[in-house]
C-alpha positions, -999 to +999 in steps of 0.1 A: -796-216+813-777-199+842-770-233+857-756-245+825-733-214+821-720-218+857-714-255+850-694-246+819-673-220+838-664-244+866-656-274+843-621-276+827-623-292+793-587-285+783-565-314+790-537-304+766-516-274+757-507-267+721-474-250+712-461-239+679-424-233+672-400-231+642-380-262+634-345-259+650-322-265+620-289-282+630-255-276+617-242-304+595-208-288+589-188-318+601-203-339+574-195-315+546-157-312+552-145-340+530-156-368+507-141-395+529-161-382+559-193-381+539-187-416+527-180-429+562-210-412+576-233-426+550-218-461+555-223-458+593-259-447+589-265-476+565-251-501+590-270-487+619-303-486+599-299-523+594-293-531+630-315-506+648-351-502+636-361-468+623-384-447+646-402-430+618-399-451+586-427-432+567-413-398+573-374-403+573-368-381+542-392-353+551-377-339+584-355-314+564-386-299+548-404-291+582-404-253+588-425-254+620-442-278+644-475-279+663-470-301+694-497-311+718-485-316+754-505-331+782-512-304+809-508-328+839-477-347+828-461-321+805-451-348+780-457-343+742-485-366+729-490-356+692-472-335+667-477-321+632-449-309+609-456-282+584-436-271+553-428-236+541-462-231+524-481-243+555-490-277+543-490-305+569-464-330+557-462-353+587-483-363+617-471-385+645-475-408+662-490-426+632-489-463+624-452-474+628-440-438+633-432-430+669-427-393+664-399-369+665-408-349+696-430-376+712-402-402+711-377-380+730-377-374+767-390-339+766-410-322+792-430-290+789-427-270+821-453-243+825 
């Protein structure tokens, strides 16, 4: 029994670090200034969405509803590996990467420095 406890103390099982943070809400003020700018922005998004494939096709409309994130980062590399987005009542509304969804935080060149 003592040998097993010493073995457990000397063995590191944790290969990831988990962080929780509130969703940083951006300012869309430049879009709300006029009807012509809104129309142009929507048209530009439509054209780009036809040319460039979407990174998260299953979750595109849900990013505005995320209140906080759980992100799993690899300890050795510092890169995010998995993420879960939660809404205001604490319900998980998206998990990524999943199927054709690359992820919001995992698809960016982010690095956790500890």
